[in-house]
C-alpha positions in Angstrom: -4.7 4.4 -41.7 -1.3 5.0 -43.2 1.6 2.6 -42.6 3.5 5.3 -40.7 0.6 5.8 -38.3 0.4 2.0 -37.8 4.1 1.7 -37.1 3.9 4.6 -34.7 1.0 3.1 -32.8 2.7 -0.3 -32.6 6.0 1.2 -31.5 4.4 3.3 -28.8 2.4 0.3 -27.6 5.6 -1.8 -27.4 7.5 1.0 -25.6 4.8 1.2 -23.0 4.6 -2.6 -22.7 8.4 -2.7 -22.1 8.2 0.1 -19.6 5.5 -1.7 -17.6 7.4 -5.0 -17.6 10.6 -3.2 -16.5 8.7 -1.4 -13.7 7.2 -4.7 -12.6 10.5 -6.5 -12.6 12.1 -3.7 -10.6 9.2 -3.9 -8.1 8.2 -0.3 -8.8 4.6 -1.4 -9.4 2.8 -4.4 -8.1 1.7 -7.4 -10.3 -2.0 -6.5 -10.2 -1.2 -2.9 -11.3 1.2 -4.3 -14.0 -1.6 -6.5 -15.4 -3.9 -3.5 -15.5 -1.4 -1.7 -17.7 -0.4 -4.7 -19.8 -3.9 -5.2 -21.0 -4.2 -1.8 -22.7 -0.7 -2.1 -24.1 -1.7 -5.3 -25.8 -4.9 -3.7 -27.2 -2.8 -0.8 -28.5 -0.4 -3.1 -30.3 -3.2 -5.3 -31.7 -5.0 -2.1 -32.9 -1.8 -1.1 -34.7 -1.5 -4.4 -36.5 -5.2 -4.7 -37.3 -6.8 -1.3 -37.8 -9.8 -2.9 -39.4 -10.8 -4.2 -36.0 -11.8 -0.6 -35.1 -14.3 -0.5 -38.0 -15.7 -3.9 -37.1 -16.2 -2.9 -33.4 -17.8 0.3 -34.7 -20.2 -1.6 -36.8 -20.9 -4.1 -33.9 -21.8 -1.2 -31.5 -23.5 0.8 -34.2 -21.4 3.9 -33.9 -21.0 6.3 -36.8 -17.5 7.5 -35.8 -15.1 4.5 -35.5 -12.5 6.2 -33.3 -15.2 6.8 -30.7 -15.0 3.1 -29.9 -11.3 3.4 -29.1 -11.9 6.3 -26.8 -14.8 4.5 -25.1 -12.5 1.5 -24.4 -9.7 3.8 -23.3 -12.0 5.6 -20.8 -13.2 2.2 -19.4 -9.6 1.0 -19.0 -8.6 4.3 -17.3 -11.5 4.0 -14.9 -10.4 0.4 -14.0 -6.9 1.6 -13.4 -8.1 4.6 -11.4 -10.4 2.4 -9.3 -7.5 0.0 -8.5 -5.3 2.9 -7.5 -7.9 4.4 -5.2 -8.6 1.0 -3.6 -4.9 0.6 -2.9 -4.8 4.1 -1.5 -7.7 3.4 0.8 -6.2 0.3 2.2 -2.9 2.0 2.8 -4.6 5.0 4.5 -6.4 2.7 6.9 -3.1 0.8 7.6 -1.3 4.1 8.2 -3.9 5.1 10.8 -3.6 1.8 12.5 0.2 2.0 12.6 0.1 5.6 13.9 -2.1 4.6 16.8 0.2 1.6 17.6 3.2 4.0 17.6 1.4 6.3 20.0 0.6 3.5 22.4 4.1 2.2 22.3 5.5 5.6 22.9 3.3 6.0 26.0 4.4 2.6 27.2 8.1 3.5 26.7 7.6 6.7 28.6 6.1 4.9 31.5 8.8 2.3 31.6 11.5 5.0 31.5 9.8 6.7 34.5 9.8 3.3 36.3 13.5 2.8 35.6 14.3 6.4 36.8 12.4 5.8 40.0 14.2 2.5 40.6 17.5 4.1 40.0 16.7 6.8 42.4 15.6 4.3 45.0 18.9 2.4 44.5 20.9 5.5 44.8 19.0 6.7 47.9 18.8 3.4 49.7 21.8 1.5 48.4 22.4 -0.2 51.7 18.8 -1.1 52.5 17.5 -1.7 49.0 15.6 -4.9 48.6 15.1 -6.4 45.1 11.6 -7.6 46.2 10.5 -4.0 46.6 11.7 -3.1 43.1 10.0 -6.1 41.6 6.7 -5.2 43.3 6.9 -1.6 42.0 7.7 -2.8 38.4 4.8 -5.2 38.5 2.4 -2.5 39.7 3.6 -0.2 36.9 3.1 -3.0 34.4 -0.4 -3.6 35.6 -1.3 0.1 35.2 0.2 0.0 31.7 -2.0 -3.0 30.7 -5.0 -1.3 32.3 -4.5 1.7 30.0 -4.7 -0.5 27.0 -1.7 -2.2 25.6 -1.6 -3.0 21.9 -3.4 -6.1 20.8 -0.4 -8.2 20.0 1.3 -7.7 23.4 -1.7 -8.6 25.5 -2.1 -11.8 23.6 1.6 -12.7 24.0 1.5 -12.3 27.8 -1.4 -14.6 28.2 
């Protein structure tokens, strides 16, 4: 391997390493993802400094073509990074579904409460002289019981008990 190729490999490895550190510091990637990228960067830089390691690894694994070892390790690293990304994607997808269902439940509850407020305001306007607060409280309690019977979100039911 020529000196120019070694310098290029080392420079590219360091540029990638700096980019990963910068992204991690700016919170553009998480720490576990940063570690998955830092490891290959370090291997690239070490491979640039010590190209004979490729030949030693090739002899250790009994391969005839030394760069095949580099490609094999690169493919393994890419699979690890890809697995981590898909795992994160799956967790976020499940969380997104959970949040969407909570939003739908909250929207229904808001709609019911708005209807109750409208009915109470109408009752106040209609019977302003004879309106009793106890009647309004009973109506609100009945509406709330119906809302809870429909299935309030988990956190709210626990808070009321």
